[in-house]
C-alpha positions in Angstrom: 108.9 141.2 105.7 111.2 140.1 108.6 112.5 136.6 109.1 110.2 136.3 112.1 107.1 137.2 110.0 108.2 134.8 107.2 108.7 132.0 109.7 105.3 132.5 111.3 103.6 132.5 107.9 105.2 129.1 107.0 104.4 127.6 110.4 100.8 128.6 110.1 100.6 126.7 106.7 101.9 123.5 108.1 99.4 120.9 109.4 100.1 119.3 112.7 102.6 116.5 112.4 104.5 118.0 109.4 108.2 118.6 110.3 109.8 121.9 109.1 113.4 121.7 108.1 114.6 125.3 107.9 117.2 125.4 105.1 119.9 127.8 106.2 122.5 127.4 103.5 124.3 130.6 102.6 122.6 132.4 105.5 124.6 133.7 108.4 124.7 132.3 112.0 122.8 135.4 113.2 119.8 134.5 111.0 119.8 130.9 112.2 120.0 132.0 115.8 117.0 134.3 115.2 114.9 131.4 113.9 116.2 129.1 116.6 114.9 131.5 119.2 111.5 131.4 117.6 111.4 127.7 118.6 112.9 126.0 115.5 115.2 123.2 116.2 115.7 121.4 112.9 117.9 123.1 110.3 119.2 121.9 106.9 122.5 122.6 105.2 123.7 121.6 101.7 127.5 121.7 102.1 129.7 120.0 104.7 132.2 122.8 104.9 129.5 125.4 105.6 127.9 123.2 108.2 131.2 122.6 109.9 131.8 126.3 110.2 128.3 127.0 111.6 127.7 124.1 113.9 130.2 125.0 116.7 128.8 128.6 116.8 125.2 127.7 117.4 123.2 125.9 120.2 124.1 122.3 120.5 120.6 121.0 120.6 120.0 122.0 117.0 119.2 118.9 114.9 121.2 119.3 111.8 120.1 117.7 108.5 122.5 117.4 105.6 120.2 117.8 102.5 122.8 118.3 99.7 124.8 115.9 97.7 127.3 114.2 100.0 130.7 112.9 99.0 131.9 109.8 100.8 135.2 111.5 101.9 133.2 114.2 103.7 131.1 111.8 105.9 133.7 111.6 108.7 133.5 115.3 109.4 129.8 115.4 110.2 129.5 111.9 111.7 130.1 113.1 115.3 127.0 115.4 115.4 124.7 115.1 112.4 121.1 114.2 113.2 119.9 113.1 109.8 121.5 112.7 106.3 118.7 113.2 103.9 120.7 112.7 100.7 121.8 109.0 100.6 121.9 108.4 96.9 124.2 105.3 96.6 125.1 102.1 98.4 128.7 103.3 98.6 127.6 106.4 100.5 125.4 104.4 102.9 128.2 102.0 103.6 130.5 104.9 104.4 128.0 106.5 106.8 127.6 103.1 108.5 131.4 102.9 108.9 131.9 106.4 110.3 128.8 106.1 112.5 130.2 103.0 114.0 133.5 104.8 114.8 131.4 107.3 116.8 129.3 104.7 118.5 126.3 106.3 117.0 123.3 105.3 114.9 122.8 108.0 112.3 119.4 108.5 110.8 119.3 108.6 107.0 116.8 109.1 104.2 117.2 107.4 100.9 117.1 110.1 98.2 115.1 108.9 95.2 115.3 110.5 91.8 111.7 111.5 90.9 112.5 114.5 88.8 112.9 114.6 85.0 116.0 116.8 85.3 119.4 115.2 84.8 120.9 117.6 87.3 119.1 116.0 90.2 120.8 113.2 92.3 119.0 110.2 93.6 118.5 106.4 93.5 116.1 105.0 90.9 113.2 103.2 92.4 114.6 99.7 92.0 117.9 100.7 93.5 116.1 102.2 96.5 114.1 99.0 97.0 117.3 96.9 96.8 119.2 99.1 99.3 116.3 99.1 101.7 116.1 95.3 101.6 119.9 95.1 102.3 119.3 97.3 105.3 116.5 95.1 106.5 118.9 92.1 106.2 121.3 93.8 108.6 123.9 95.1 106.2 124.1 98.6 107.8 123.7 98.2 111.6 125.0 101.7 112.4 122.3 103.6 110.4 118.6 103.9 110.7 116.7 104.4 107.4 113.9 106.6 108.6 112.3 107.5 105.3 112.7 108.8 101.8 113.6 112.2 100.3 112.9 113.5 96.8 113.0 116.7 94.7 110.5 117.4 92.0 111.3 118.9 88.7 111.7 122.7 88.7 108.7 123.5 86.5 105.5 125.6 86.3 103.6 122.3 85.5 102.0 121.6 88.8 100.5 118.4 87.5 104.0 117.0 86.7 105.2 118.0 90.2 102.3 116.3 91.9 102.8 113.2 89.7 106.5 113.0 90.9 105.5 113.5 94.5 102.9 110.8 94.3 105.5 108.4 92.8 107.6 108.9 95.9 104.6 108.5 98.2 103.8 105.2 96.5 107.3 103.9 97.1 107.2 105.1 100.7 103.9 103.1 101.3 105.4 100.1 99.5 108.6 100.0 101.6 106.6 100.8 104.8 104.9 97.4 104.4 108.3 95.8 104.9 109.2 98.1 107.8 107.3 101.2 108.8 109.0 104.4 107.6 108.6 107.7 109.5 109.7 110.5 107.2 108.7 111.4 103.7 110.7 114.6 102.9 109.2 116.3 99.8 108.6 120.0 99.0 110.6 123.2 99.2 109.7 126.9 99.4 107.9 126.9 96.0 106.0 123.6 96.1 105.7 122.4 99.8 101.8 122.9 99.9 101.5 120.5 97.0 104.0 118.1 98.6 102.0 118.0 101.8 98.8 117.3 99.8 100.6 114.4 98.2 101.7 112.9 101.6 104.9 114.7 102.7 105.3 114.9 106.5 108.6 116.8 106.3 109.3 119.9 104.1 112.6 121.8 103.4 112.0 125.5 103.4 114.7 128.1 103.0 114.2 131.2 101.0 110.5 131.6 102.1 111.9 132.0 105.7 115.3 133.6 105.3 114.9 135.5 102.0 116.7 135.0 98.8 120.2 133.4 99.0 123.4 135.2 98.2 125.4 132.7 96.2 128.3 135.2 95.6 129.8 134.4 99.0 
């Protein structure tokens, strides 16, 4: 099927109020432009270098989300234009985003990435660290960022019960922190598991291959 058909299938599955982040990593500018022309404005990239190459070549009203692991020394490159950094997994990284955002006279939106998966390869804060960082934010420690929500990735497994359990863990933390200050975005679910994520409370999903097709990692 075409990208247009794939995109429409995904959009038709999303309830009203659920944000779609079209994950365009490894896909060409032409494919992103095609999806943009279908009305999509929010795109996600994993790597700073790839994002830096694409961003100048595409419409400037695209809201770019950085969804991959971010090294502190790369923050300065995306600070002038990034809409949301979904992958804040340490206090050190949040402090760096705050610093670089201040230099740009911006307030950058961020999500705290929480490790809910059983896999060691996944990044993220544990629940107590996420709570602690959010409290520091509420105390005014990071004035140039806005923590708008949480992001998490479930274990890559066929066991749907485990996946749902992990999603519900993150939803529980989202609700708990929202009692301190209302959060807006709960980013859970990708191409293979976004319907379950939505059932568990996600209001933002990150979908790539189901729109653009399989990725070519040889590039």
